[in-house]
N, C-alpha and C positions, 0 to 999 in steps of 0.2 A: 372788723375795722373798715374793710372796703365798703361794705354796705352803708356804714355811718358816713363815710366820705361821699358816697353817691347821694345820700339823703341831704347832706349839706349843700352839695352842688345843685340838686333839684330845688331846694328851698331858695337858694340864691337866684336861680333862673326864674322861678315862678313869682316869688314875692318881691325881689329886688331888680328883676330884669337884667341880671348880670351873666355874662358869658364866662367861660373858663378863662379866656384871655384877660378879661377885666379882673377876675378874681386873682389871677397870677400877678397882674400889675399891682393890685391893691396889697398883695403880700410882699411886693418888692422882689419878685422872682425875675430873673433875666429872660426866661423863656417859659411859655405856656406848656411846652413839651415836658418840662420837668414835672409839672403838676399832673399831666397825663400819665407819666411814668409811675408816679406815686399811686395814682388811682388804679392803674393796671395791676400793680403788685400788692396793693393794700398797705403800703408802707409810706410813712412820712416821718421826717425827723421830728422828734418830740418838741423841739424848740419852735417848730413852725405850726403846731396844732392850733394854738391860740390865734395867731395871725390869720390862719385859714378860716377858723370859725368866725372871727370878727369880720372878715371880708364877706363871708356867706350870710352872716346875721343869725346864726343858730349854733348850738353846742352839741350836736349829736356825737361827735367823737369823744368829747369829755364825758358825756353821759355813758357811752359805751364802755370806756375805760373804767369808770367808777363802778357801774353795775356789774361788769364782768368780774370785778374784784369783790363782789357782794357788799357794796357800799351804797348807802342811801344818799341820793343827790337832792339837795334843796336849793332853791334860789335864795340868796341872802337878801333880806329885806333892804329896801332903800332908805328906811328910816321913817316910814309913814307911821304916824301915831295911830295905835289901835284904839278902837272905841268899844262900847258895850256890845254893839252889833257883831263885831269881830269875835269877841269872847263868846257870845251866844251861839254864833255859827260854829265855833270850835266845840262847844258843848254838844251841839246837835250832831256834828260829825263824829264825835267820840261815842255818843249814844248809838248812832247808827252802826258804827264799826263793832261795838260790843255786842249789839243785837245779831249782827251777821256772824260774829265769832261763836256765839252761843248756838245759833242755828246750824253753823257748820259742824260743830261737835255733836249735834243731834242728828246729823245727816240730812239737814233740810236746806242747806245752802251750798253753792258751788265754791270750789277752792279759789278760782280766778277772781270771782266777785269779792270774796272775803279778803284775799291778798290785796286787791286794789283798794279796798276800804281801809285796811290796816296801814297800807303804805301812805295813803292820804292823811290819816290822822298823825302818823309819825312825822310826816313832812310839815303839817300844820303846827304841831307842837314845837318842832325844831325852828320853824319860822318865828314863832312867838319868843322862843328862848333867845334866838339871835337878836330879835328886836329889843328885848329887855337888856341883853348884853351890850348893845350899841349905845344905850343910855349912859354907860360908864365912860365912853370916849368923849373928850371935851369938844372935838370938832363937830359933833353931831348934835344939833339943837332939836332933838326929837320932841321934847315936851314944852318947848317955848311957844308962846302965843303969837310970835311974829310970823 
């Protein structure tokens, strides 16, 4: 968890030019020293993880919590309409993953590469599943021409 916090702070510093002081301010903390204390011991109140990640602009802590619980994390789609290119890319990714899986069981592919490819296809399929699911919600005009 501590490493995830450090990565969030590094991202905020490099990509957003934010200091720990600014991040603490954006979180609504009274003192930057509170944030330093949490960083030192690798603990942060769960209710402040999302504000911290929002201030930093990246979700490493959430990803750590999910993956340490053996959960797959995907970004929920914003409602962009998929086209035939997206579906073709999905098919290509699936074929590549299956090829790697076959080669792995034949002893011709590395485990890390195979895991990465399988994780990508699971994430891509979950993205399309969520995209289709979002069409059921009235506030999302996913397939409107406007």
